[in-house]
Structure formats: structure tokens, C-alpha cells
N, C-alpha and C positions, 0 to 999 in steps of 0.2 A: 789703582782703580781700574776695573774691568772695562772693556770696550762698551759693553752695554751700560755701565754706570756712567761712562764718559758722555755717551749719547743722551742719557736722561739728564745729566747735568747741564748740557747745552739747551735742551728742550725746556727745562725749568727756567733757565735764564730768559728764554724767549717769553714765556708766560709772565715771569715777574717783571721784566723790562716793559712789556706792554702796559701792565697795570701801573707801574710806577710813573712812566713818562706821562700817560694820560691823566693820572691823579695829580701830578705836579702842574700840568696844563690847567686842570680845573681849579686847583688851589690858587691860581693867579686871579681868579674872579672874586675871591674873598674880599668882601667889603665894596665890591664894584657891581654886584648883581643889579638887574633892572628893578627888581622889588625885593623887599626884605625876605619874603618867603622864599624866593628863588635863590637868593644869596645863601640862605641856610641849606636849601636843597642841594646846590652844586657843592658846598663844603662837605656835606654828608656823603655825597657820591664820591668825592675825592678821598675821603677817609676810608670808604669801602674799598676802593681801588688801591690805596697804599696798604691797607690791611691784607688784601689778596697778595700783593707783591711780597710782603714780609713772609707769608706762609711759603710761597714758592722759593724765595731766596734762602729761608732757613733750611728747607729740605735740600736745596742744591748744595748748601755748605756742608750739610751732613754727608751727603754722597761723596763730595769731593774729598772730605776728611783731611783738610790742610789747615784747619783752624780759622777759615775765613767765615765771618758772620754775615748777617743780612746787611749790616752797615758797611762791611768791607766791599761786598758785591755791588752795593748801590752807589758808594761814594768814591771808590778807588779804581774804577775801571775807566779806560778812555773810550771816546766815542765809537772808535772802530770795533770795540769789544761789545757794545751793546747790540741787541738783537730785535729791538722793538719795531713794529711796523712803522713805516714812514708816515703813514696817515696820522698817527698819534703825536708826532712831534710838530705838526704844522701849527703855526700861530693861531691863537684864539680868534683873531679878527673881531667882528661884532658878535653880539649874543646868537644871532641866527647861525653864523658859521660854526660856532661852538656846538650848537645843538645838532647840526648837519653831521659834523664829525662824530659826535657821540652816537647818534642814531645809526650811522653806517657801521660803526664798530660794535655796538650793542647787538645789532641784528645778526652779527657774526658770532659774537660770544655766547649768545644763549644756546644755539645748537651745539657749539663747541664744548661748553662745559656740561651740557646734558649728556653728551657722548662720552666725554672723558670721565664722567662719574662712574663709568663702567670699566674703567681702565684696569688692566691686570695689576698695575702697581696700586696698592691699596691706599697709600698716602696721597698719591696724585688724585685718585678717585675721590677721596674725602675732601681734599682742597677744592676740587672741581664742584662737588656737590654743594659745598657751602657758598662757593662763588656764584653758582647758578641762582640761588635765591636772591642774591643781591642784584645780579645783572638782570633778572626778570623785571624788577623794579625799574632799574635804569633804563631798560628799553621802553617800558611803557611811559615813563616820564619824558624821554626824548621824543617818542612817537607823538605824544599829545601836543608837544611844542611844534613839531614839524607841521601838524595839522593846523594849529592855531596861527602860526606865522604864514604858512603857504596859502591858507584860505582867509587871511586877514586883510590888511590894507594892500594897496598896489605897491607901496614901498616895501612892505615886509616880504611880500610874494617875490618881487624882483630880487631882493638881496638874498633870500634863501635859495632861489633857483640858481643865481650866479654862484653861490657857495657850493652848491651841489655839483655844478659843472666844474668848478676849480678843484674840488677834492676827489672827483671821481677817478682820476688817473692813479690815485693811491690805493684804490680798493682791490685791484687785480691780484696783488701779492698775498692777499689774505688766503687765497685758495691754492697757492703754490705749496708744494712739499719739498723741503730740503732733503739731502741724502741722509741726514740724521733722523729726520722724521720718518722717512721711508723705512729705515731699519727698525725704528721703534713701532711702526705700524705692523710690521711683520711679527713682532713680539706682543701684539695686542696691548701696547702701552700708550701709544699716541693715536690721534685720530687723523684719518685721510682728510686733509682740508678741502680737496675737490669735492668731497661728498657733501659738503655743507653748503655749496653754492646754490643748489636748487631751492632750498628753504630760505636762504638769505634773499635770493631774487624775489621770492613770493612775498616775503615780508616787506621789502622795499617797494615792490609794485603796489601792494595793498595800501600802504600808508601814503604813498605819493599820489595815488588815485584820489584818495579822500581829500588830500591837501591841495589838489589841483595843480600839482607840480609835475614837470616832465622828466622822466628818467633819461640821463645821457645815453645815447645809443652807441657811442664809440667804445670799442674794446682795444683800440690801438694805443700805442705810446704809454702803456702801463708801466709804472715804475716797479722795480723788483730788486731783490738782493739784500734786504735788510738783515736777514738771518746770518748772512756772512759779513756784516759790518758796513754795508753800503747805506749812507743816509743823506739827508739834505743838510744844508748848512745850519738849519734851526737847531738840530740836536746839540751841537757844540755850545750854543748860547745857553740852552737849558742846563746842560751839565756845569757850565761855568758858574751859574748861579746857585744850582742845587748843591754842588760839591764844595763850594768855596769855604764854609766854616769847618768842616771836618778836615779838609786838606791844610787849612791854615793852622788849625789847632788839633792835631792828630790825638786821639784819645780822649777829647773833650766829652764830658758828661753833664747833662742838665742836673 
């Protein structure tokens, strides 16, 4: 595997891990949604995300060329080998907190996938273009709930505002670039994450204003380093649950 392919492999894992971990978190709501329609909506979004992760994992396995499939990459890596954003592994909390986490990530994903759809790597571009169609809906859905809850009752407003403040410290690393990404940016394969921050800030500000919510003003104490395996304690619990069956029964098939 060339140095360029090795960089692409790790970048694809980042994209896949993001979708997989958030998809798994949303799947935990199945059967527990506040209303039936929302239960179905969150399950469908979770399926979209897991579908995205499958595409990125499959391409990563092809580039690596060591016989590892999407299942190997999802179920047989340790927590330190995962590259997902720390925001996405945070517990669901109440429904409002889940929507805040979704909104913060979707507002980042929409410009990311739009720009990645012009990647020099045609497979990454195609996967990003497909994901963009899905995340456009995801962002609209999460935005509507941010407005509905923020501009709702005193209780819903207070809860969503607190969730926003609790999760804010995990948003900074979305706009960092690892050494791997910097090299891929030079080759017109990856996107400069820092270039997405302006649009992200604009989207966040617009929705929070309508919702009557206050944007946290602190840029200090931002968590970072997930690309190189730094995570919160929550990821280990997710993987223990998600990976239990394939690790207990290797090679099991439905």
C-alpha cells in the first residue's frame, strides 16, 4: 500500500467511524421515541448512517487489500483504533440532547459532503454525493426539532440550552486537520475542515436565533485528538455492546 493509499485508508476510517458510531447511538432510540413517527424517523436516520459507514468501510478495505471487510473494520478494532469525533459517542441523554448532538454534526456534514463530492478520488466523491442527499434531510429534521424544543415550553428550552452547553466542547475538533488530512488536501482528495467552520457557524446561529437559544461563547477547553485514538470513556461501552456478538461467534451469519 502506497503512502497515499495509507492516508486514504485512515481518512475513510474517520468518515466511516463517524457514521457508524452515531448510527449506533440513534439505534438505541428504537422503540423508545417520544412519538411513533419520531421513532421511525430516528431509526431511518440510523439506517442511513450505517449505510454510509458501510460504503466507506468497504472502500477502505479495498484500498488496504488485506482481506478485511466492512464487518472486520467495524467489529474487530479496539477503541484506540477508532477515529470518530468524540461528540458522536456521547450518551443520548433525553430526546432534546440527542437532537442537539445531531444538529451540531449535521450542520458540519452538509458542507463536508458537498465539498467532498468534488474529491479527486472518484469513489470518495460518489460516496459523499450519496451521503449529501441523506444528510440534507437529517439537518432539516434536527433543525426543526431544535426550533420546536427551544421555542417550546420553559422546560424544553432549559433542557436543550443545557445540552447545547454540555456538548459544545466537543465541536472544536470538527474543524481540526490531522497530518493525514493535510497530505490528502494537498492531493485534492480531502477537504480542509477549517474551511467549513464559517458555514457551520452561520447555520448554527440562524437556527439558534429562531429557537431562542443562546450559542455558547467559549472556545476554550475544546476536546481534540479523536483522529489519533483519543476518546471519552463512552466509546468503550458502545463497542462492548456493538461488537459482542461477532467477537463471541466469529464468522456468524444471519
